[in-house]
N, C-alpha and C positions, 0 to 999 in steps of 0.2 A: 236042192239045196236053197237055203234061204237065200234072200237078197243081201242082207247082214252078212252070213257067212261067207259069200261068193265074192264080196266086197274083201274081206277079212285074207281071202285065199289069193285073190288076184292083185291087190295092191299092198299097201304098205302096213307091215306087223303092227303098228303103232295106231293104226285107224280106228277111231271109237265108233261102235254101232250104237245108234239112237234108236229105239224103237219106239212106235206112238204109245201114248200115255194109257194106263190102264188104272183106275180109280179101284183100290182093294180096299179101304177103309169101310166099315159098315156103321152107318149112322143110327142112332139112337132116334124112335119115333115118339118117342113121348118128353112131356116138358110140362113144367109147372108155372102158371100164372105168377109173375113178378118176381121168379127166381131166374138164376143163368141156366140157359139149355147148354146140356152137355152132348157134344155130337158123338164122341167115344171116351176112351179112357183120359187121354190127353188133350181132348178137344180139337185135333189136327185131322185134317183129310190126308190122305198117303196113296200114291200111285207108284205102280212100276212103268219100266220104259226108259230110264236113263234122261242125259242132260240135264238141263237147266226147266225147271217147272213153272208155269205162271197159271195161278188159281184165278177163279173168278166166280161171283154169283152171278147165275143167270136168271133165277126169280126167287123171289120171296120178300120177306117184310124190310122195309127200310133200315131197320134197327138191326138186321141179320148182317153182319160183318165177317167176309174171309180173308186174311191177309195173302195179297198176290204172291208173295215169296215164300211163304212157310204152311199156307194152307190151314194157320189157326182159325177158329171157329169162335167167334163171340155174338151170344144173342141173349136178352132177355125178355121172352114174350109180355106183351100189353094186352092180349085178348083171348078169351076161350073159344076152343074150336080146333078143326083141321086146319093147319097152315102148309101149302104146297111151297116145297123148296126145290131148287135146282142148282147143282154147283157144275162147274166145268174146268178143267186140266189142259193145258196145251204146252207140246214143246215143240223143237224143231222139225220133230217128224209127225207131228198129228195131233189129234184132240179126241178127250171123252168126257163125258157127263154122267151124272149120278142123280136121280130124281129120286124125291121121296117126300113123305106128307108126316107131320108132326101133328100129333094130337095133345093140344093144351090143354090140361085141365086145373081145376081147383083143388091144390092139394094142401088144405088150410081147413083148421076146424075155425067156427065163429070167434070173433076176438074174446078175450078176457081181460076184464081190468085189473091192474096189478095197483095202481095208485089209492090213496086216502086223500079224500079232498076235505080242504079247510073249510067249517062251519060257521065262522064267525067273521064278521067284519063290522066297518065303521063309515058311516055317512061322510063322503069327501074324500075318502081314501081309498087309492085301487085295492080292489080284490084280488088276493091271490090263493088260486087253486091250490097249489103246492109249491115248492122252491122256482121251480121252473114255468108256472102257471099253464101245464099242459099235463093232460091223464096219460098215463104210461098203460100201454094194454100189450098182451102178447098174443102175435097173429104172424104167421109165416108169409102174407100175402098181404099187398097196399090197404090201408084202412082208410076210410071216409067218416069224418066227425060231422055231426049234427046236433041240434039242440031241438030237444021234443017240448020240453017246458022250462021257461027263463024268465025271468024279472026283466024288466024294460030297460034297455041299453046293452045288456049283455050279449056279447057276440064270441063265436067260436069259429077257428081255423079250421076248414075242411079238411085240409091235407095233416098239419102236425096236431089238431086239436087245441091250441092253444087259446085260452079264454082270457077275454080282456071285458072288463066291467068295472066301474066306480058307481057305487051305490048313491042314491039322491034323496033316499028317506029311509026311516027307520021301520024296523019289521022284521016278520019271518018268510023267507021267498023259498017255493020250492025249485029245484033243477033237475034236470033228466037229459044225459047226454047218451046219445046214440053211437056206438062204434059199428061201422058194418064193413065187412070184406066179401071176399065171392062166394062165401060159404054160408054167411047169415049176419045177424045184428045181436047186439048185446046192449043193454040200457045199462046206466049206473043214475041211482035216484039218490038226492039228498036234499036236506034243507039248510039254508044259511040263515044266521040270526043277525040281524044288521041293528047295530047300537048307535044311539045319537053321538054327534061329533061330541068330544071332551070340551070343557070350557077352555082349558089352554092345549094348544096341540103344536109340538115340535114340527115346521113344514120339513117335507121330504128332502132330502140331500142327495142329489146326484152325484154319480160317480165322477171322481175327478182324475184328471191325468197332470203329472207336471215333467219336464224335461229336465235332466240332471244339467246344473249349473242356472236354472231358472227359478223362480221364487213364486209357489201356490200360496193365493189367499182365498179362504174362505170364510163367509159370514152367514152363522145360523139365526135363521128367523122363525118368530113364535106367532101362530094366528091364535087371536083371543075371541072366542064368541060375544056377540054382543049382550050387554046387559052383566055382564062378570065382574066380579068386583076386581078391582087392581090390586095385583100381588106383586114381591118380589122374587126374581127368578134367578136361578143359578145354573150353570151350563158345564157339563163334563165330556171329556173326550178320551176313550182310549182304544188302543194303545198309544200312547205320545210317541213317536219314533225320534231318533237323533235329528235334530235341525228343525222339529217343529216347536213353536210356542204357541200357547192358548189361554185367551183370556176367559177365566170361568164368569166374569161378570157380564161381557158383552157378547161372547160366543164367537169371538174372532180367531181363525187359526192362519198362521203362516208356516210355511214350510219351503226348505231350500234343500233338497235330496244331493248325495253324493253318488257315485259310481257305485259303490258297495250296496246301495239301495234300490239298485234296479229290480224290479218285479212289482207283485200286487201285493197291499196289505189291506185287510178288513176292517175299518174303525166303528165303533159305535159311540153315538152322540148321545147324550142323555139331557134331559130339561127336568129341575126341579123347581117345586115353589115353596118358599118360606113363608109362612103362615105368620101372621103380626103376632100372634097369641103364643108362638112357640119358636125356637130356634132350631130345631130338627126339620130339615128339608125333606119334602116330600116328592118322591118319584112320580112323574104324570105322564111321559113319554120318551120313547128312544125313536132313534133311526140311524140307520146302517149304510155305508157308502165303501166302494172300493177306493183305494187311492194307488194309482198306477205311477211309477216312477219309469219313464221312458229314456233310453240311452241319447246321447246327443248325436248329431251330425256327425258322420265318421271324417276324420282328418283328412286333411288333403294331400298328405304325403303316405303312402302305404309303406314303400320302400325304397331305401337310399344305398347309392354307393355300388348297384350293379347293373350291367347292361341287358337291360331288356330289351328282347327282340320281339315279341309278340305278347298280346294281351287278349283275353276272352271275359266276357264280363255278364253274369247272371244275377237275377233279383228275385228272392224268394217271397212267398206272400204276404210277409213280415215287414217288405220294403228293405229288406238288409241286402248288402251288396257281397258277392261269392267272385273272386277273380282268380283264372288261372293265367300262368304266365311262363315264358321261356326264360332263363336266366343265362344270358350265354356267359358270363364272367366265372360262373362257377358251375356250368355245365349241368343243369337242372331243370326239369320241371316243377314248379311251385304253385302253391295254392294260398289265398288269401281271404280271409273273411274278417267282420266287424263285428267283435263280441265284446258286449260290455260297453267300455270307453277307448278300446283299443284295439288295432288291428293284429290280428293273429296268423302269423306267416309259417309255413311248414313247407317240407320238400316232399313233392310225390316221387319222384324217380329220378335216375340221371339221364340226361338224353343220350348216352353212349359215345359223348366225344363228337356230337354233330356240331359241325362247323358254320353251317347256315341258319337259317330261321326256321324256328319249329314252330308249326303253326298249330299251337296248342288250343284246344278249343273245350269250352266248358257247357254242360247243360245238367239241369236240376231235375231229378225225379218228382213224381207227386209227394212222396214221402221227404221231401228236400235232401235226397242223398247225391252229393255231386259224382259227376262222371265225366272224365277228361279223357280226350284224344290226344295223343302224341306220336312222334316218330322215333324210335329208338335204335341210333347207329351202330351200337354194338352189335345188335342182334339182326340188323337191316330189316325191321320189321316194324309194323304199324300196331299201336296198343292204346287200351282204354284202360285207367284207372278207376276205381269206385270207391268211394272213403265209407268203410264199413267198421261203425264204432271210432274209435280213435287211430286206426290202420288204414292203410290205401293197399287193394288187392289189384295187382296187375294182369291183364291177360292179353295175349296177343288175338291178332282179329282173324287171320287167315296166315298160311305159311309162305304165300310167295315174296321171296326176297326183292328187296328194293334199295336204291341208292339215296332214295328221298322220297318223302311222301307229304301231301298237305289232304286235310280233311275237314269234316264238318259233320257234328251229332245233332241228334234233336229228337225228342220222346214225339212219336205220332200220337193221332187221336185216339188209337187203340192201346195206348201205355205203353208200347214197344220200343225200345229204342234203337236208331238206325244211324249207321254212319255211312255217308258218302266221301269217298278217298281216292286221290288220285295218285298211283304209284309211278315211280320213275326208275325205270331199269337199265342195264348197259344199251339195250336194243330196243325197246320199246316202252310206251307209256300206256295206262291203262285206269280208266276210270270205274268203279265199283261201288256197290252197295250192300251193306251187311246189315242184318238184324239179328238181335239180340233175342233169342227165344228159350223156352224151357231146357233145351238140350244144348245150347252155345249159339253161337254165332253161324247163322246161314248167309254166303257170302253169293251175288250175282255180278257179272262183268255187264256194265251198260256199253262202254266204247274202250276201243282199243287203237293205240297209234303205234307205227312203226317208223323206222327211217328218220326223216326230218320231221313227220308229224307228230305233235304232241296235243292229248287230250287231259281234261280234267285237272287243270291246274288251278289251283286256290278255289275249290269248289266250295258252295254254300247249298245247304237242304231244307227245303221246306216241304210243305203237303198243302195239297187243295182241300177243299170242304169234304169230296169222299175220302179223303185219308191217303190218295194216291201220292207218290213222291214227284217233287220238281227239282232240277241241280242246276245251278249256274254255274259255269265252269269257265276258264280260261283256255285258248287253243290255239294250234299255230299250222298251218296248211290243212287240205282237206281231211277229214277223219275217216279212217276205214273201222267199220263196224264188225262187232264179233258175231260168230257164229250164234253166240247165245241170245243176242239181240236184234231186233229189227227195228228199223227206221223208216218212216215214211218221206222225210224230207231230208235232202243232201245237206250238209254244214260245213263250215268250216272250222276253225278251232282259235285256243287263246295263248295266253302270253306267256313266257317264261320268265319268274322274275324270282330275285333272291334278295332279300333283305340283309344289309350288314349294316349294322349303326356303330359308329366310333362316338365314344363320349368323354368328356372329361376335359377340365381347363377352359371350360366356358368358349370351345371351339364350334364351330356348327358340325353337326352329325349330318354324315354323308350317307346317301341310301344307292346302294349302285345297283344295276340293274341288267340283266341279261336279254334285255328287249330285242327280238329280232322283227326285222319289218314283215308285214303281213299276218298280223296278230288278232284274235278275232275273241267276243264276247257269245257265248252260246248258252240256250239253255236244253237240256235233257228232260222231258217231261213225260210221265208213263199215264198211259190212259186206261190201265187196264188189262192191256192185252199187249201193247208194244211200246217202247220209245220212240218218241216223237221229238228230233232235233230242229230247233230253229236257231237261226243266227239274230244275234240283237244289233251287232255293229261289228265294223272293222272292213277292211280291205287289205289289198297285197302293200298297200304303202303307209297303211297305219300302224301305230304302237298302242297297246293297250298299258297305260301308266298306272293304274290302281290296282290293289287287291286287298283283301278277297274280293271273287266276284258276288256282289251281293245281290240279294233275291228275298221279294218279300211277295205274300200272296194277299191280295186285298179281300174282305168280306164277300165280294162279287166273284172271286175266283181269278181276277186277272193278275197276273205276273208282273212285279215292277222292280226294277234295278236303277243304280246309279254308278256312274263310272268316269273316270278320266281317259281320255283320248288323244293321242298326238297325230296330227295331219301332216301331210309332207310341205305344206307352207309353214311350219313352225310354230302353228298354234295349237295351245293344248287346250280341250274343250271339257269342262265337268257338265256330265250330261245325267238326265232323267229321262228312263223309257219306261213304255208300258206297253203291253201284248194285247193286241186285236185279232183274234181270230190266228189264223197263222203268220201275221205281219206285226215288226214292232214298231212304234212310232215315238221318237225321240225329241226331246227339248234340251236346250240348254241352258243350264244353270247360271254358268259364268265361264269365261274365256279368258285367256292371257298369252301372250308371247314370252314362255320362259323354259329354259333347260327342260329337256324331257326325261325329268327324275321321277322313278316310281314311285308311290306313296300309298300309305294306308288310307282307306275309306270304308266307312260304315253307312247303312242304311237300315232304319226301322219305320214302323209305321205306329202311330198313335191309337189310342182305343177308339178314336173317332175317324180314324183313316189319314191322317195328316201326315205326308213323309218327310222324315226328318235324315238329314245327312251330316256328319260329322267329317270333317276331312282338315288337312297340313295345308294352310296357303304357304306355298312354294316360294315366293318373294318377300313377303312379311317374316317368313317362319313361325306364323302363330297358328293357335288352334282356333277354326272356325265352325258353326253350326248354321247349316241353313235348313228352312222349312218351307214349306209350298203352303200359301192360304191363297186358296182358289186357284189362280192361274199366276199368281205373283210369288217369285220367292224373295226372302226375306233372310236377313244375314245377323249373326250376333258371334263376336268375337270373344271366346271362352277364355283364352288364356293368351295377354299379348307380350311376354316377356322375351319371344323370340328362342329360337331353338327348340320348340315344342312342338306335340302334336304327334310324334312317331308311335306306331304300334298301338293305335287307338282302338278302341272297343266302346260299343254303343248299345244300352238297353234301355228299356221304358216300361215302367210298371204299370198295372192296371189302374190306378190314377191319373196317368199320363205324365208323371214325372219323368225327366229324363237323367241317366246314369251316364258318365263316360268314365273311362280309363283311358290313360295315355303315359307317354314317356317324355319328359324335362329332360333332354339330352346335355344341356349345358350344365344341369345340376345332380344328374345320373340319379332322377328321381323318379319313381313310379308314381304316379297321381291320380287321385278320384275326385270328382266332381259331381253334385248333384243341383240340377234346376229346373225352373218351369219353364215352358214357352210364355212370351208376353203375353 
């Protein structure tokens, strides 16, 4: 009789038998250079054995990635030849490995030119190969471009083939472009005839941009070649848009656009010469330019008249803000984005009658699709909503019921959506991590606490440089690890906090908290095989007073966090901490002796690595921004009207611009602000 059967026979009927894993999927041993490798039909390694699996790469190229929780494999080979690979999987009962070699071959024909080059140019004017100034070729693998023969000054970008050249003399010039891939090379040969400069030349007009509400002024200019007889000019511009004025004698254009004109329009500018002996104008040159009308900065007030209890802010690549929020007045989870000149606000779903604070969290996919995490009290489940077209599709993450939940969602470097969330049930709390794969959600338990132990409160999810998850969370009392997760260090846990905001009548909004003495701030970091728990701060007599548990990962892989902690002496310390190995080092941003009120606090890093913190000053009731300049913390008051700064959220775009959402409780308004660091 096997050991598992013996256990089932002797002990509890519900005992779950977990056998060592056995990899059963068959890998493909062929791949093409520059094309995605397909491990098998669904690119996912599979194993038998039961329990929760942890996958890892033991040997293989740096670009060969395997998801530790799903076994999903991603790799695009960048060299030809045999590539050895070894992957592994483990569970609580053992480990298995799989070794194989992938033969990477060139699966392409030599490149084939599809584009036709321009064969005329003019001295002093940029030459344009075609509309985008680069040759188009047909090739299944990466192509490298070179110039075999070219006139002086002509250059080509090796990766894109983009050609740059401004002829300096008239004549006919031979050009030979070489396009090469792993299968061979192809040449494109042509001749360019360069004309001398015209006697009258309308100078190039650069593309223009103007914001709604502002005025664009554009002056056309003409270059006259030396020795040319002076002539009278006339200018034309087409099409003239509403709000444009154009002087045909001077070439001066002015334009004050409206919201209805947001977008791009191509205009053509023409230069005519009026000879002395005739009244008929002669067209001598034309230039074109794109006029872009940009939306104004979003209005400060997004929504008014509702009790907003939580906000989450994300910025798309175009710099537009997207906001998810919990509307306590209407019992809904909402979404707002700035389109054109107005805020578009819509309802995602009901919160199911939830009476506390719903930690609504927002993330944008690479394609700009918003995903929103929230807790649904009616079904006692955590859910994620995705906007598909004009409708929101809502799906549950797992089936474990909960009295409440807080979560954080984020797209990993592999493009997969993951959610870290803490479930609170009647007898235990559980910190979980879920991954959205092609077949749905895959859920793993990170930590579990029972009795007076709580884990996973108000988590924040981030990833290290290798794509491994890190989760910061609040906890109380020492945590109990689940059998599915292994920790190398023992930690304590984080706070119980619930936010209730009362607004209206100009009265001060009150945030009450279920703080219990003995609260801790902790990080769970996955190292590829197990979860490692470390305690940032906390003690038996301390109170963590801020939420969520903030976390950012620097470019060097160091975790950083900011938080508010109350000491036994009654001092409230706003701190910044960073991890050095297994230890955390903290510094005080600011301190004050204030009532121990819980507050929302957010931390983000600028593109240059400057930590930025936004928080509510509990003494003045103002919204404050703090940023670290080398070793000094600087402060800037964002809103000083009082009774503001609740439910704040912070985002920093790729240009370093800071975006903030927050609640003005005295005026019952959800607000948005945009600013730059001094």
